[in-house]
C-alpha angles and dihedrals in degrees: 000000000000088000091055091045090047092049092047088051092048088049091051092045090053093049092049089048087055092053102251106167118251093239092058090046092052091050089047094054092038096238133116121262095251088056089051090051090052089050090049091054094049123109092238091057094045093051089049090051092049088050089052094050090047091054091049093051091047091053093048091045089050094048091046090051091050094052093045088054090053091047092048091051090048092047093047089050093052092045091051091053093046092049092047124113096271111022115197108239094209089051091050090049092052091045092050088050094053093043088052088057095044118119114240113211114206093163135056094252131010104231126178116239110265111229112229129181113275092007116145124206132192114215117190119205132194114251093232090049091055094046088052088049093050092050095046098048133043104199114181132164114249128187116238092249090067097050115105114255115226124216118245129197100223139103126256122247091259089048092054091045093053092043093051094037098235113195124229089236092093096073102168098049093043092054091052089046093050089050090054094046090067095055117097106217118211120205108212 
């Protein structure tokens, strides 16, 4: 009985980990959302969720170690060739270029920064990079009146009404449409 319960908790934890909404989970298990929230707060579920997180961590760790092993083998082969009796200068130059572009991992996993509301970030830029950006781009604020208008191949609201023969019985919609007809839209 406990093995089946543990298996159900593991399956529930995997579905929560994959982002299945609580409403769908409650429907799937045939329980109310309040009951599902009680299950999600139980120690059995929390231990199953911890087990899932541990499995995911182990998989990522194994994958990272595998790629690091491949990188170490490749780097040792390149170093062996470069330290040989007659190193090829062109090969050395290409190896240096690739090494310069290599991603150096100092953390366990390279994760992007997740944007959250009211979150502040500080981005430090190299002075030379900022100077290149300033030289490459000229960004100036322009009022909407100075933006170039583009031509569109479409009828105005009045033209559509006359084409379709819209009657004046629809008063509220016509008033809104008439209000919109007087606005000049600018495509930026």
